[in-house]
N, C-alpha and C positions, 0 to 999 in steps of 0.2 A: 841110394840115388837121390839126387838133390831135387827139391821141388822146384817146378818151373813156373808155376803161377800160384797165386793167393786165390782163396774162395771165401766168401762171406755173403750170406743171404742171396745166393744166385749170381752174385757179382764176381766176375774174375778180374785179377789185376797182374800185370807184369812184375818181374824181379830183374832188375838190371844192375850192373857194378860199374861204377865210375873207376876206372884202373888208375886214375890221376891220384886220387886219394882213398880208393877202395871204399867209398860210401856206396850205399844203396839207394835206388830210386826206382820208381815205377809208375803207372798210370792205370786207371780203370778202364777195362776194355768193353767193347760193344755197347756203348753209349755215345750220344752225340756230342756231349761235353769232354773237354780235355781237363781231367781232373788227375794232377800228379801228387805223389806224396814221396818222402825221402827220409833216410835214417842212417845211422852208423851201425846199427846191427841188425840181424834178422828179426828178431823179436820186436824191436822197435819199428821196423818196416812194417811188420804184420799188424800191430797195434795202430800205425798211423793210416793203413789202408782200410782197417775196420772202421776207423774214425772218417775217413773220407766217404766210405760208402753210407754211414749213418747220416752224414751232412748231405749228402747227395740225395737221399731218400726224404729227409726233412725237407730240403730245397724243393722238390717235386711237389710234395704235398701242400707247402705253402703256395705254390703257384697254381694249386688246384689240379695238379697232373698226377695220375698214377704212374709210381715208379715202374720202369720197364720190367723189373724181375720180381716176383711175389716172394713174400717172406716166408 
């Protein structure tokens, strides 16, 4: 069965396919910001999702905010 979402440190992200060029893309779910990521393979998409989550967490902390999901 195909995985429908990515999960990292309590964050969930979508997995979408662009049928024009069969690239993959998604966005982090359940947060106020729109944070997209994209890739040419599932492995790369998962890596970029994790990086986007880490950057989001770092950005929250830099602004003095608690990230919405605990690690």
